[in-house]
N, C-alpha and C positions, 0 to 999 in steps of 0.2 A: 524835930527837924534841926537839921543845924541851920545856923544862920547866918544872912548874907555875908559879914568881916569873917566868918570861920571858910565859910565854902570859896570867898579870894583867897583868903592865905591859901587853901587847898590849891587850889589852880596854879598859884603862885609859885607854889613853889616844885606844884608837877612841872613846870614852866621852865623852873631854874633848873631842875634833876635833869633834862630830856633835853637843855643847853648844853650844860657842862659833859652831857654824855655826847653829842655831837660834836664839839670844840673837840675833844679827843678823838673824837675818830678821824677826824679832816684835818686836824695839827699837823700832823707829818708828810700829807699832802701842798698843804699851802706852804710850808716850809722850806720844802723840796722845791715844791713853783717858783719862793721868791728866791732859793740860792740861784737856779736855773737861770732866769733872769735877769741876775744879777751882772753889772757892768766888772770883769774883775779888770780891767787899766785900773779903772777909780778904784775899787776896793783892794788892789795892792796891797798887802801886807795882810791882808785881814783875811782870822780867819772865818771860815764859815759855823764854826763854833761859838764864836761872841755873839750872844745872846740876850737880849734883843737884837742888837745890833743888827744878825743875819738876814733877820725877818723883817724886814725895811731896807731894801736896796738904795745905795744914794741913787748908784744912778741906774736906768732898764736896760735893756740890751735882751734882741734875736739871735744873736751873733753868736749866742754856745751853739746855739741847736746848729744854724747853717754851720757852722764848724765842724761837728758832731757827725755829720750827714754826709760832709765833705771828707772829711779824714779817714773816718772811721769804714764809708761805706755802706750807711743802713738801708740803703734800697732792699742789698741782695735778701738782706736779714729778715725785716719786711715782709715783703713777699714772700719769704718761707713762714714765716708766722702765720697769715691771710692766709693761702692752701693751705695750712696743714688745720687751722679752726677751721675754717669755712668745710673741709672733709670730716673734720669730727662734730660739728655739726651736724651736718646734712644726716652724717651713718649714725646717730645718737636720737638723733630723734626717728628715721625711721626704723631702726630696733628699737627700741621702747614704744611707738608704738603698735607695732606689729606684736612684739609682746607681753602688752597691756591687754592688746585684745582676748583673746583667749582667759588668759587667767582671772579676767573680770567678768565677760558675759558667755564663756562659754561651761559648759559641766563634763569634767572626763577625769578618770580615776587618778590622784596623786596631784589634784590641781595645785590644794594647799600644800600638799609636803613642796610642792616646787616650788610656791613662791616664800613659803617659811627660810628654802636653803636658799633663795635669794638673797630674801633678808639680810640670812644670817652672814654672808661676803661683806656685809658693812662693816661691823665690826673688825673686821683685817686692814691692820695696813697694807696700803697701794703694793709695796715693796716688798712683798711677800709672793708676788705673782710676777717678779722681773727676772728672775730666773729661768723661770716654765718660758713667761716668753720671747723670752733671749733663744731658749734656743730653740724653741719650736719655728721663729723668725728664723735663724740660721738654716733650718732644714726647709722651708720653702724658699729660701734666699732672697726674704724683704729685708734682711738688715740693709742698713745705711740707706732707706729709702721712704718717699711720705708715707707710702704704706705702712713700712714696719709701725713708723710713729701713729697713727690712725687707726689700725684694726685692732691692737687691745685696746681701748679706750674704748671704743664707739657701742658695746653692751653693757650699760652698767648698773647696776642693782638702782639708784638711786632715783636715773632714769624712768625704768620701770613700774617702780614703784608711786612717781608722778602720776603717772600717766593711768597707771592703774587707776587711782583714787579717784581719777578726776573719770572714770568709762563707767565708774562703778555709780556715778552720780547721776547717769543718762539712762533713763525710763527704759523697763523691758520691752512697754506696751509699743515704742516706735521699732525697735527692731522688728518688732515681733508682725507688724505694721508691714516693714518692708520685705518680709521673708513673704507675707504672703501677694506680697506684688511681685513675686520673684527674683528680689535682689541675692546675689550671693553673698557668701559672707566678706570677701573680700571689696565687692560693692558695697556694703556696707560700712564697713572699717573706714575707705576711702572718700565714699563721697556724703557718710552721714557722722558718724565720728571724729573725724579728724576736721571734720568744718566746726564740727561741735568746741572744740578740744583747743581750739588757734590757741586762749590763753594761755595754756598749762602748757604746750607747744611752749611759747613764744618765752612762758619764764625760762623750759627748761631748756631751753636752746639759751638765753642767757647767763645762764649757770654755768653749760658747758663752756661755752665763748671764754668767760673768766678763767673759767680752770685751765681750759685749754691754751690758751695766751698767755696766762704767769709759769702755766707747766717748767720747770727746768732739767728737775732730776732724769723722767722716761728719756725723753728727746733727747739731753744729750749720752744717752745709753744709747739708743736705738738708732743713734746717724753716728759713732763712734767710726771717725775715717771718712765720716762725709762730713767738712766741716762747711761747703759748696748750698748744700740742706740745711742749716739748723735756722733754727726761729732764733727773735727776738732777743726771745727768755734768755736761752742760753748762750747766743754774743754778746749779751752785755756784760757778762760777767771779762769780756776784754776788755772794758771801757778803762775799769782797773786797770791793767796793765799797760793797755793805747794813753791816759792821760793817768799817770799813775799821781802825777802834785798838782791837777787840776779839778780836783770836786766840783768846781760851775759845771764843764762839762759832763764829767757822770751825772750830775742832777738834772741835764739836758736832757742827755740819756735815756733817765729814770722817765722821763715827763711823755717824752716819746710813746714808750713802753706804753705809759700809761693811759694817755688821752684816748686813743681808737675805741677800747671797751667801754670807756666811760663816757664816749659820747653815744656808742650805741645800749648803755645804760640807759640815760635821759632821754632816747628820744622812743624809746617802746615802755616806758616807765612806766606806762599805765597800763598796760595787756601787762604788765609782767605782776603789777599788784593783784590783777586780777586772777594769773595764770594759781597764782599762791591761795587767792582765797577757791580756789576751784580743787585747788588740791587738797586744801585743810577737809574739804568737807568732804 
């Protein structure tokens, strides 16, 4: 058995490694936050790349946020991001739940083959679908609309996989009892499976929200020519042109984009971790 000093050294080493990893992960966020709240009137002539001075502002202000919001008009882009992200999250949860149920609890020819084909798409880069999606949306008249951004992204192999793994853990006896009581498959799905899988749905919703909120390439393609519908992730690129020599405002704009998803994740952190545990099982 290990002696107490050896165990103590091992625990200290673990904490040290984890602390370094955490610092490495959050350092870009902390540096951007420090730049965004720096009073540029006091820091005139000081480069943001003067490290570590730029990490410790001489004076703190929130004027950079107000200036970006007022001059750039972020409210319309923020609203676009909220609409697109909300539609995508809702659509992904509905499609994933409905597709995962027959793949986990029903028996039909080719079930495993269909599921395997879905998983195979995970190795393909998303850019391979862009040409087909653009041509299809153009035929449907959906290019340059919210739905043109949302529809191609709501059926994901990752979402179906997460929900299927969650449904597999639900005892079949529970479903058989519901069928004996006269419940239809649709009622079993929405009254039994969905309530039991709320943690997994929350985890999938957060994953989808973060990916959609930060997505740049697909929205910029689907909304080409519809600048008034662009989400914040696409409009953020304009900040560099609008404030070409003002890195403080660019950092403030980046923080405005990061804070909403960060707040959502913190608020749903417990359900998120429970959902991951259910998916792994």
